[in-house]
C-alpha positions as CSV (number, residue, x, y, z in Angstrom):
1,M,11.7,-32.9,-25.4
2,S,8.9,-30.3,-25.5
3,L,7.4,-28.8,-22.4
4,R,4.1,-30.5,-23.1
5,T,5.8,-33.9,-23.5
6,F,7.7,-33.4,-20.2
7,R,4.5,-32.4,-18.4
8,E,2.6,-35.5,-19.6
9,L,5.6,-37.7,-18.6
10,L,5.5,-36.2,-15.2
11,L,1.7,-35.9,-14.5
12,G,0.2,-38.2,-17.2
13,P,-1.8,-37.3,-20.3
14,P,-5.0,-35.2,-20.0
15,L,-8.2,-37.0,-19.1
16,P,-11.6,-36.3,-20.7
17,T,-14.3,-34.8,-18.5
18,E,-16.5,-37.9,-19.0
19,R,-13.8,-39.9,-17.0
20,L,-14.7,-37.9,-13.9
21,R,-17.1,-40.5,-12.6
22,D,-14.5,-43.3,-13.2
23,E,-12.1,-41.4,-11.0
24,R,-14.2,-42.1,-7.9
25,L,-12.9,-44.1,-4.9
26,S,-13.9,-47.4,-3.4
27,V,-14.1,-47.9,0.3
28,L,-10.6,-49.2,0.6
29,R,-9.1,-46.6,-1.7
30,G,-11.0,-43.9,0.0
31,L,-9.7,-45.2,3.3
32,A,-6.1,-45.0,1.8
33,A,-6.6,-41.6,0.4
34,L,-8.5,-39.9,3.2
35,S,-7.5,-41.6,6.4
36,P,-3.7,-41.5,6.6
37,D,-3.8,-38.2,8.6
38,A,-6.0,-39.7,11.3
39,L,-4.2,-43.1,11.3
40,S,-0.7,-41.7,11.4
41,S,-1.6,-39.3,14.2
42,I,-0.7,-41.9,16.8
43,A,3.0,-41.3,15.9
44,Y,3.0,-37.7,17.1
45,A,0.0,-37.7,19.5
46,N,1.8,-40.4,21.6
47,Q,4.9,-38.4,21.5
48,E,3.2,-35.3,22.7
49,I,1.5,-37.2,25.6
50,F,4.8,-38.6,26.7
51,L,6.6,-35.2,26.5
52,G,3.8,-33.5,28.3
53,L,3.7,-36.0,31.2
54,A,7.4,-36.8,31.5
55,V,7.9,-33.4,33.1
56,A,6.4,-34.8,36.3
57,G,8.3,-38.1,36.1
58,A,6.7,-41.5,36.7
59,A,3.8,-39.8,38.6
60,G,2.9,-37.9,35.4
61,L,3.3,-40.8,33.0
62,A,0.9,-42.8,35.1
63,F,-1.9,-40.6,33.7
64,A,-1.2,-41.6,30.1
65,D,-3.8,-44.3,30.0
66,E,-6.6,-42.1,31.3
67,I,-5.8,-39.4,28.8
68,A,-5.7,-41.9,26.0
69,L,-9.1,-43.3,27.1
70,A,-10.6,-39.7,27.1
71,I,-9.2,-39.0,23.6
72,V,-10.6,-42.3,22.2
73,G,-14.0,-41.6,23.8
74,L,-14.0,-38.3,22.1
75,L,-13.0,-40.0,18.9
76,I,-16.0,-42.4,19.1
77,L,-18.4,-39.5,19.9
78,L,-17.0,-37.5,16.9
79,A,-17.4,-40.5,14.6
80,I,-21.0,-41.0,15.5
81,S,-21.7,-37.3,15.1
82,Y,-20.0,-37.1,11.7
83,T,-22.0,-40.1,10.5
84,Q,-25.1,-37.9,10.7
85,T,-23.3,-35.2,8.6
86,L,-22.3,-37.7,5.9
87,R,-26.0,-38.8,5.5
88,A,-27.4,-35.2,5.6
89,Y,-24.7,-33.6,3.3
90,P,-23.7,-36.2,0.6
91,T,-22.5,-33.4,-1.7
92,G,-19.5,-32.6,0.4
93,G,-18.3,-29.3,1.8
94,G,-18.3,-30.9,5.3
95,S,-18.1,-28.5,8.2
96,Y,-18.2,-25.4,6.1
97,S,-21.4,-26.3,4.3
98,V,-23.1,-27.4,7.5
99,A,-22.2,-24.2,9.5
100,R,-23.0,-21.9,6.6
101,E,-26.4,-23.3,6.0
102,N,-27.5,-23.6,9.6
103,L,-25.6,-21.0,11.5
104,G,-25.1,-18.3,8.9
105,V,-22.5,-17.1,6.5
106,G,-20.2,-15.6,9.1
107,V,-19.9,-18.8,11.2
108,G,-19.5,-20.7,8.0
109,L,-16.5,-18.6,7.0
110,V,-14.9,-19.0,10.4
111,T,-15.3,-22.7,10.0
112,A,-13.8,-22.7,6.5
113,A,-10.8,-20.6,7.7
114,A,-10.2,-23.0,10.6
115,L,-10.2,-26.0,8.2
116,L,-7.9,-24.4,5.6
117,V,-5.4,-23.6,8.4
118,D,-5.7,-27.1,9.7
119,Y,-5.2,-28.7,6.3
120,T,-2.1,-26.7,5.8
121,L,-0.7,-27.6,9.2
122,T,-1.6,-31.3,8.6
123,V,0.8,-31.3,5.6
124,A,3.6,-29.6,7.5
125,V,3.2,-31.7,10.7
126,S,2.8,-35.0,8.8
127,L,5.9,-34.5,6.7
128,T,8.1,-33.3,9.6
129,A,6.9,-36.1,11.8
130,G,7.6,-38.6,9.0
131,V,11.1,-37.3,8.7
132,T,11.5,-37.4,12.5
133,A,10.7,-41.1,12.3
134,L,13.3,-41.5,9.6
135,L,15.9,-39.6,11.7
136,S,15.1,-41.8,14.7
137,A,16.5,-44.7,12.8
138,F,19.2,-42.7,10.8
139,P,20.3,-39.8,13.0
140,G,23.1,-38.9,10.6
141,L,20.5,-37.3,8.2
142,A,19.5,-34.7,10.8
143,P,21.3,-31.7,9.1
144,Q,19.2,-32.3,5.9
145,R,15.9,-32.3,7.8
146,V,14.3,-29.3,5.9
147,A,15.6,-30.4,2.5
148,I,14.2,-33.9,3.0
149,C,10.8,-32.5,4.0
150,L,10.7,-30.2,1.0
151,L,11.7,-33.0,-1.4
152,L,9.0,-35.3,-0.1
153,L,6.5,-32.4,-0.3
154,I,7.2,-32.1,-4.0
155,L,6.8,-35.8,-4.6
156,I,3.4,-35.9,-2.8
157,T,2.3,-32.8,-4.8
158,L,3.2,-34.5,-8.1
159,A,1.4,-37.7,-7.0
160,N,-1.8,-35.7,-6.3
161,L,-1.5,-33.7,-9.5
162,R,-1.7,-37.0,-11.4
163,G,-5.3,-37.6,-10.2
164,V,-7.4,-38.9,-7.4
165,R,-7.4,-42.6,-8.3
166,E,-3.7,-42.7,-9.0
167,S,-2.9,-40.9,-5.7
168,G,-5.3,-43.3,-3.9
169,R,-3.5,-46.3,-5.6
170,W,-0.1,-44.9,-4.4
171,M,-1.3,-44.4,-0.9
172,S,-2.8,-47.9,-0.5
173,M,0.5,-49.6,0.0
174,P,1.8,-47.3,2.8
175,V,-1.5,-47.4,4.7
176,G,-1.8,-51.2,4.4
177,L,1.8,-51.6,5.5
178,F,1.3,-49.3,8.5
179,I,-1.8,-51.2,9.6
180,L,0.1,-54.5,9.3
181,S,3.2,-53.3,11.1
182,G,0.9,-51.7,13.8
183,L,-0.8,-55.1,14.4
184,V,2.7,-56.8,14.5
185,L,3.9,-54.2,17.0
186,I,0.8,-54.6,19.2
187,G,1.0,-58.4,19.0
188,G,4.7,-58.4,19.7
189,G,4.2,-55.9,22.6
190,I,1.6,-58.1,24.2
191,V,3.9,-61.2,24.0
192,Y,6.8,-59.2,25.3
193,A,4.7,-57.9,28.2
194,L,3.4,-61.3,29.1
195,T,7.0,-62.7,28.9
196,E,8.9,-60.0,30.6
197,G,6.3,-58.5,32.9
198,P,5.9,-54.8,33.7
199,G,8.8,-52.4,33.2
200,T,10.2,-50.0,35.7
201,Y,11.4,-46.5,35.3
202,P,14.8,-45.3,36.5
203,T,15.3,-44.9,40.2
204,Q,15.4,-41.2,40.0
205,M,12.0,-41.0,38.3
206,L,10.5,-43.4,40.8
207,A,11.9,-41.5,43.8
208,Q,10.1,-38.4,42.6
209,Q,6.8,-40.3,42.3
210,G,5.9,-40.0,46.0
211,H,6.9,-36.3,46.2
212,V,5.6,-34.8,43.0
213,S,1.9,-33.9,42.6
214,V,0.7,-33.7,39.0
215,P,-1.0,-30.4,38.5
216,L,-4.3,-30.3,36.7
217,V,-3.0,-27.7,34.2
218,L,-0.3,-30.2,33.1
219,I,-2.9,-32.9,32.5
220,L,-5.1,-30.5,30.5
221,H,-2.1,-29.3,28.5
222,T,-1.2,-33.0,27.7
223,F,-4.8,-33.8,26.8
224,A,-4.8,-30.8,24.4
225,A,-1.5,-32.0,22.8
226,G,-2.8,-35.6,22.5
227,C,-6.0,-34.4,20.8
228,T,-3.9,-34.0,17.7
229,A,-4.8,-37.7,17.2
230,L,-8.3,-36.6,16.2
231,T,-7.3,-34.4,13.3
232,G,-8.2,-35.8,9.9
233,I,-11.6,-37.3,10.9
234,E,-13.4,-34.5,9.0
235,A,-11.6,-35.3,5.8
236,I,-14.1,-38.1,4.9
237,G,-17.0,-35.7,5.6
238,N,-15.5,-33.1,3.3
239,G,-14.7,-35.6,0.6
240,V,-17.9,-37.6,0.3
241,P,-18.2,-36.8,-3.5
242,L,-14.9,-38.6,-4.1
243,F,-16.5,-41.9,-3.3
244,K,-18.3,-44.2,-5.8
245,P,-22.1,-44.2,-5.5
246,P,-23.8,-44.6,-3.1
247,E,-21.3,-42.0,-1.8
248,S,-22.6,-41.6,1.8
249,R,-22.7,-45.3,2.4
250,H,-19.2,-45.9,1.2
251,A,-18.0,-42.8,3.2
252,I,-19.6,-44.2,6.4
253,K,-17.9,-47.6,5.9
254,A,-14.5,-45.9,5.4
255,M,-15.0,-43.8,8.5
256,G,-15.9,-46.9,10.6
257,L,-12.8,-48.7,9.5
258,M,-10.7,-45.7,10.2
259,V,-12.1,-45.2,13.7
260,L,-11.6,-48.9,14.6
261,C,-8.0,-48.8,13.5
262,M,-7.3,-45.5,15.2
263,G,-8.8,-46.5,18.6
264,L,-7.1,-49.9,18.6
265,F,-3.6,-48.5,17.7
266,F,-3.8,-45.5,20.0
267,L,-4.9,-47.3,23.2
268,S,-2.6,-50.2,22.6
269,T,0.5,-48.2,22.0
270,V,-0.1,-45.8,24.8
271,G,-0.9,-48.7,27.2
272,L,2.2,-50.7,26.2
273,T,4.4,-47.7,26.5
274,E,3.2,-47.1,30.1
275,Y,3.1,-50.8,31.1
276,L,6.7,-51.4,29.8
277,A,8.0,-48.1,31.2
278,V,9.4,-47.2,27.8
279,L,11.8,-44.3,27.7
280,P,13.2,-42.9,24.4
281,R,16.8,-42.0,23.6
282,P,17.6,-38.3,22.9
283,G,16.1,-37.3,19.6
284,E,14.1,-40.6,19.4
285,S,10.3,-40.8,19.1
286,I,8.3,-42.7,21.8
287,L,6.9,-45.1,19.1
288,S,10.4,-45.8,17.9
289,A,11.5,-46.5,21.5
290,L,8.5,-48.9,22.0
291,A,9.3,-50.8,18.8
292,R,13.0,-50.9,19.7
293,Q,12.3,-52.4,23.2
294,V,9.8,-54.9,21.9
295,F,11.8,-56.2,18.9
296,N,15.3,-55.4,20.4
297,G,16.2,-53.7,17.1
298,G,16.5,-55.9,14.1
299,I,14.4,-56.0,10.9
300,L,11.0,-55.7,12.6
301,Y,12.0,-52.5,14.3
302,Y,13.2,-51.0,11.1
303,G,10.0,-52.2,9.4
304,V,7.9,-50.3,12.0
305,Q,10.0,-47.2,11.5
306,F,9.8,-47.4,7.8
307,S,6.0,-48.0,7.7
308,T,5.5,-45.2,10.2
309,M,7.6,-42.8,8.1
310,L,5.6,-43.8,5.0
311,V,2.2,-43.3,6.5
312,L,3.2,-40.0,8.0
313,L,4.3,-38.8,4.6
314,V,1.1,-40.0,2.9
315,A,-0.9,-38.5,5.8
316,A,-0.4,-35.2,4.0
317,N,-2.5,-36.7,1.2
318,T,-5.6,-36.2,3.3
319,S,-5.1,-32.5,3.0
320,F,-4.4,-32.7,-0.7
321,N,-7.9,-34.2,-1.1
322,G,-9.7,-32.0,1.4
323,F,-8.1,-28.6,0.9
324,P,-8.7,-28.3,-2.9
325,R,-12.3,-29.5,-2.6
326,L,-13.1,-27.0,0.2
327,A,-11.4,-24.3,-1.8
328,F,-13.6,-25.3,-4.8
329,V,-16.8,-24.9,-2.7
330,L,-15.6,-21.5,-1.3
331,S,-14.8,-20.3,-4.8
332,Q,-18.2,-21.3,-6.0
333,D,-19.7,-19.2,-3.2
334,G,-17.5,-16.3,-4.3
335,F,-15.2,-16.3,-1.3
336,L,-12.0,-17.5,-3.0
337,P,-10.5,-16.8,-6.5
338,R,-12.4,-18.5,-9.3
339,Q,-9.2,-20.2,-10.5
340,L,-9.6,-22.6,-7.5
341,K,-12.8,-24.2,-9.0
342,L,-11.1,-25.1,-12.3
343,L,-10.4,-28.8,-13.0
344,G,-6.9,-29.5,-14.2
345,D,-5.9,-31.9,-17.0
346,R,-6.0,-34.9,-14.6
347,L,-9.5,-34.1,-13.3
348,V,-8.2,-32.7,-10.0
349,Y,-8.3,-29.1,-8.7
350,S,-4.6,-28.4,-9.6
351,N,-4.6,-24.8,-8.4
352,G,-5.8,-25.8,-5.0
353,I,-3.1,-28.5,-4.8
354,I,-0.3,-26.1,-5.7
355,L,-1.6,-23.5,-3.3
356,L,-1.7,-25.9,-0.4
357,S,1.8,-27.2,-1.3
358,S,3.2,-23.7,-1.4
359,M,1.7,-22.7,2.0
360,A,2.9,-26.0,3.7
361,G,6.4,-25.5,2.3
362,I,6.6,-22.0,3.8
363,L,5.6,-23.4,7.2
364,I,8.2,-26.2,7.0
365,V,11.0,-23.7,6.2
366,A,9.8,-21.1,8.8
367,F,9.7,-23.7,11.6
368,G,12.8,-25.6,10.6
369,A,10.8,-28.8,10.0
370,D,10.4,-29.2,13.8
371,T,7.3,-31.2,14.6
372,H,7.2,-30.1,18.3
373,A,7.3,-26.4,17.3
374,L,4.4,-26.9,14.9
375,I,2.2,-28.9,17.3
376,P,1.0,-25.9,19.4
377,L,-0.6,-24.5,16.2
378,F,-2.3,-27.8,15.5
379,A,-5.8,-28.9,16.4
380,V,-7.1,-25.5,17.4
381,G,-8.7,-24.8,14.1
382,V,-10.0,-28.3,13.5
383,F,-11.7,-28.5,17.0
384,L,-13.4,-25.2,16.3
385,A,-14.6,-26.6,13.0
386,F,-15.8,-29.7,14.8
387,T,-17.8,-27.7,17.3
388,L,-19.4,-25.4,14.8
389,S,-20.2,-28.2,12.5
390,Q,-21.9,-30.3,15.1
391,A,-23.9,-27.3,16.5
392,G,-25.0,-26.7,12.9
393,M,-26.2,-30.3,12.6
394,V,-28.4,-29.8,15.8
395,V,-30.0,-26.8,14.1
396,H,-30.4,-28.8,10.9
397,W,-32.4,-31.6,12.7
398,L,-34.5,-29.1,14.6
399,R,-35.4,-27.4,11.4
400,E,-35.9,-30.5,9.2
401,K,-37.5,-32.8,11.7
402,Q,-36.8,-35.9,9.7
403,A,-37.3,-39.5,11.0
404,F,-35.7,-40.0,14.5
405,W,-34.7,-36.4,14.5
406,P,-34.6,-36.1,18.3
407,V,-32.1,-39.0,18.6
408,K,-30.0,-37.5,15.8
409,A,-30.1,-34.0,17.4
410,V,-29.0,-35.5,20.7
411,L,-26.1,-37.3,19.1
412,N,-24.8,-34.2,17.3
413,G,-25.5,-32.1,20.5
414,L,-23.2,-34.5,22.5
415,G,-20.6,-34.2,19.8
416,A,-20.8,-30.4,19.9
417,V,-20.5,-30.3,23.7
418,G,-17.6,-32.7,23.7
419,T,-15.6,-30.9,21.0
420,A,-16.5,-27.5,22.6
421,L,-14.9,-28.7,25.9
422,A,-11.9,-30.1,24.1
423,F,-11.6,-26.8,22.1
424,S,-11.7,-24.8,25.3
425,V,-8.9,-26.9,26.9
426,I,-6.8,-26.8,23.7
427,A,-7.3,-23.0,23.2
428,Y,-6.5,-22.3,26.9
429,S,-3.4,-24.5,27.2
430,K,-1.9,-23.7,23.8
431,F,-2.7,-20.1,23.3
432,L,0.6,-18.7,24.6
433,D,2.5,-21.6,23.1
434,G,1.6,-20.5,19.5
435,A,-2.1,-21.0,19.1
436,W,-2.6,-17.2,18.9
437,I,-0.9,-17.4,15.5
438,V,-3.7,-19.6,14.3
439,V,-6.3,-17.1,15.6
440,V,-4.6,-14.2,13.8
441,L,-4.4,-16.3,10.6
442,M,-8.1,-17.2,10.8
443,V,-9.1,-13.6,11.2
444,L,-7.0,-12.5,8.2
445,I,-8.4,-15.4,6.1
446,V,-12.0,-14.4,6.9
447,V,-11.2,-10.8,6.0
448,G,-9.8,-12.1,2.8
449,F,-13.0,-14.1,2.1
450,L,-15.1,-11.0,2.6
451,Q,-12.9,-8.8,0.4
452,T,-12.9,-11.4,-2.3
453,R,-16.7,-11.6,-2.4
454,R,-16.9,-7.8,-2.3
455,H,-14.6,-7.6,-5.3
456,Y,-16.7,-10.1,-7.3
457,R,-19.9,-8.3,-6.5
458,E,-18.6,-4.9,-7.5
459,F,-17.0,-6.5,-10.6
460,A,-20.4,-8.0,-11.6
461,A,-22.2,-4.7,-10.9
462,E,-19.9,-2.8,-13.2
463,L,-20.2,-5.4,-16.0
464,S,-24.0,-5.6,-15.7
465,M,-26.0,-4.5,-18.8
466,A,-28.8,-3.1,-16.6
467,G,-29.7,0.4,-17.6
468,L,-28.2,0.2,-21.1
469,P,-30.5,1.2,-24.0
470,P,-31.8,-1.7,-26.0
471,R,-29.8,-0.7,-29.1
472,L,-26.3,0.8,-28.9
473,E,-24.7,2.9,-31.7
474,P,-21.4,1.6,-33.0
475,L,-18.2,3.4,-31.9
476,P,-16.7,5.9,-34.4
477,E,-13.7,5.0,-36.5
478,P,-10.7,4.8,-34.0
479,R,-7.6,7.0,-34.1
480,V,-4.6,4.6,-34.1
481,V,-1.1,5.2,-32.7
482,V,1.8,2.8,-33.6
483,P,4.9,3.1,-31.4
484,L,8.1,2.3,-33.3
485,S,11.7,1.9,-32.3
486,S,12.8,1.2,-35.9
487,L,11.4,0.3,-39.3
488,N,11.5,-3.4,-40.3
489,R,9.1,-6.1,-41.4
490,V,7.5,-6.4,-38.0
491,S,6.7,-2.7,-37.7
492,L,5.6,-2.6,-41.4
493,N,3.0,-5.4,-40.7
494,A,1.8,-3.4,-37.6
495,L,1.4,-0.2,-39.8
496,R,-0.5,-2.2,-42.5
497,Y,-2.8,-3.7,-39.9
498,A,-3.4,-0.2,-38.4
499,Q,-4.4,1.2,-41.8
500,S,-6.8,-1.7,-42.3
501,I,-8.9,-0.6,-39.3
502,S,-8.5,3.2,-39.5
503,S,-7.7,6.0,-41.9
504,Q,-6.3,8.0,-38.9
505,V,-3.0,6.3,-38.2
506,T,0.0,8.1,-36.6
507,A,3.4,6.5,-36.0
508,V,5.4,7.6,-32.9
509,H,9.2,7.3,-32.3
510,V,10.7,8.3,-28.9
511,E,14.1,9.6,-29.7
512,T,16.9,8.4,-27.4
513,D,19.6,8.1,-30.1
514,P,19.8,10.7,-32.9
515,E,21.6,8.4,-35.3
516,Q,18.9,5.7,-34.9
517,T,16.2,8.4,-35.5
518,A,18.0,9.6,-38.7
519,A,18.1,6.1,-40.0
520,L,14.4,5.7,-39.3
521,V,13.5,9.0,-41.1
522,N,15.6,7.9,-44.1
523,K,13.7,4.6,-44.4
524,W,10.4,6.3,-43.7
525,Q,10.6,8.3,-46.9
526,R,10.4,5.0,-48.9
527,W,8.4,2.7,-46.6
528,G,6.3,5.0,-44.5
529,M,3.1,4.3,-46.5
530,E,2.1,8.0,-46.2
531,V,1.6,7.6,-42.4
532,P,2.5,10.7,-40.3
533,L,5.7,10.1,-38.2
534,K,6.0,11.9,-34.9
535,I,9.4,12.2,-33.3
536,I,9.2,12.7,-29.5
537,P,12.5,13.9,-28.0
538,S,13.6,12.2,-24.7
539,P,16.6,14.0,-23.2
540,Y,16.6,11.6,-20.3
541,R,16.4,8.5,-22.5
542,S,13.1,7.4,-21.1
543,L,10.8,5.6,-23.5
544,I,7.5,5.0,-21.6
545,R,6.8,8.4,-20.0
546,P,7.3,10.5,-23.2
547,F,5.0,8.1,-25.1
548,L,2.3,8.3,-22.5
549,E,2.5,12.1,-22.4
550,F,2.1,12.1,-26.2
551,L,-1.0,10.0,-26.0
552,D,-2.5,12.4,-23.5
553,R,-1.8,15.4,-25.7
554,Y,-3.1,13.6,-28.7
555,D,-6.4,12.8,-27.1
556,E,-6.8,16.3,-25.7
557,E,-6.1,17.8,-29.1
558,Y,-8.9,15.8,-30.8
559,N,-11.3,15.8,-27.8
560,D,-13.7,13.5,-29.7
561,G,-14.9,11.5,-26.7
562,Q,-12.6,8.5,-27.3
563,L,-9.0,7.5,-26.5
564,A,-6.6,6.5,-29.3
565,S,-6.1,2.9,-29.9
566,V,-2.5,1.6,-29.8
567,V,-1.2,-1.0,-32.2
568,I,2.1,-2.6,-30.9
569,P,4.5,-4.5,-33.1
570,E,6.2,-7.3,-31.1
571,V,8.9,-9.9,-32.0
572,V,8.4,-13.4,-30.5
573,P,11.6,-15.5,-30.7
574,L,11.5,-19.2,-31.5
575,H,12.7,-20.3,-28.0
576,W,11.7,-19.0,-24.6
577,W,15.3,-18.3,-23.5
578,E,15.8,-16.0,-26.6
579,I,13.4,-13.6,-25.0
580,L,16.3,-12.6,-22.6
581,L,18.3,-11.4,-25.6
582,H,15.8,-8.7,-26.5
583,N,14.4,-5.7,-24.6
584,Q,10.9,-5.9,-23.4
585,T,9.6,-2.5,-24.4
586,A,6.5,-3.8,-26.2
587,W,5.5,-5.8,-23.2
588,I,6.1,-2.9,-20.8
589,I,4.0,-0.6,-23.0
590,K,1.1,-3.1,-23.0
591,L,1.4,-3.6,-19.2
592,V,1.4,0.2,-18.4
593,L,-1.5,0.9,-20.8
594,L,-3.5,-2.0,-19.5
595,Y,-3.3,-0.9,-15.8
596,R,-3.3,2.9,-16.4
597,R,-6.6,4.1,-14.9
598,R,-8.8,6.2,-17.2
599,R,-12.4,7.5,-16.8
600,F,-14.9,4.7,-17.1
601,G,-16.7,4.7,-20.5
602,K,-13.6,5.7,-22.5
603,V,-11.8,2.8,-24.2
604,R,-8.2,2.6,-25.2
605,A,-7.8,-0.6,-27.2
606,I,-4.4,-2.2,-27.0
607,I,-3.7,-4.4,-30.1
608,D,-0.7,-6.6,-30.3
609,V,0.7,-7.6,-33.7
610,P,3.2,-10.4,-33.0
611,A,5.8,-11.7,-35.5
612,H,6.9,-15.2,-34.7
613,L,10.5,-15.9,-35.7
614,R,10.8,-19.2,-37.6
615,H,14.5,-19.9,-37.3
616,R,17.1,-19.9,-34.5
617,T,18.8,-16.7,-33.8
618,R,22.1,-16.8,-35.7
619,Q,25.3,-14.9,-35.1
620,A,25.9,-12.3,-37.8
């Protein structure tokens, strides 16, 4: 099987560019592709609220409902604010485009850095949380936690490399199953609550309730952890062009469905957990504990765990749609490498997908696939992006003054204030827990943006034809040097080519073995084609340095304002593994000459004359 056949089997055959419009998403497929991050966040947001408040016992857990209501209120405010962004910026780019256009390039780059970090963390947190849900049901798999995460990361990467529509199709089943199992859990929980009545915490936790005051800092810290439920909302704003026309209308419908499901699931599960006084077992998630108590184990419990694991895994798909598209916009603006704006065979930004997967894999390994260790890094970047984006929209409405602009400006202003307050709480409560890492990463990323743009500007300036005369004289006939290790059909072809472009050809042999040199000289008398042969002694058996020193002397000797061209004979084996059976001298010479700095204006052409072997290497 050839490499091309294997690749098409794995990723699918290439798609023509005209199919790009057909790869767009409907409302339901867009919901499946872009909302799993937001929908699945109840799995780990609930967990973080419970862990944060459980420190203060039953007295602390009594605040779970209030914190959940505050988070859902912020969710609704964000959704209303982002609806304005979807209408105003239907071409995508989301928070970065809004901030860059209305608040300046610097603020836009900070927003972009925050989003790139958030997308990467979303993949890592979603996969590790999904594996945690799996391990809650099957704790015997715990030692393979990291390996399972990496395997699932590879599978999701391959699914996204196959194309937007195909990944959306694959994601529809887990999202639908999660919504169905969530409704079953909520319905079963309500029936259980009505039948069994409110639960009670253990005596020890209740005894502490009258003696423990819950500090404000604990409530703020828990609120900050619970705000991870809001990550992923911006993905629809960044991915508007992924929807079928009219893009904005379909994106708004998808966001409305997403917010409705999120609010219902989050409030219901937190409320049931507190009302029934649910306590998890060691190593178990709070959502697993709720399902276990409601269904008393059995098939429905495992169904909830399975659907939660699946939606957490596909939650990473949100980033696989958002990250590459944001990277595309940044590369168009010159702040990221140009390779990130190239469409792959399957009409997706393959380089961006591979970059995101690699960064997420590093995080998973570095943090041991521990969701709780990654959470402190989470949500800081996305809430900063929320705030800057909504502030940018206020400036947009004040500048454009379109219909009903005062109302729109107020809505986005409220969104900016709400997310700014949430960001302040998150940054304050999580800074020492690990959020400082995100800040450092964002600074480094912004510096990288600026250095990339500086490189491209300097590159364009040096390539510019400004100042050149309208007619340039052709270069004089080149002097050509052909490095040889021996004389054979390959080197003879290189010599013949060199003679076809110049009458000044010199062959050079670096001597490391006198017997090999003597054999070369003997052959040269018959096959040398009257080309001068220079023998360069190398007492220390080095090949590259003596050859480079010869080139320098040769150029100084002629002093004709140009550098000698180098024609390199090279053997190319039939199979890739046969390369290992040959030395790589030709490749090394090309690499050294290519990156050896010379004065600008002087050109040393490097010409490769390959000889492709037609048969397998046979043993003599």
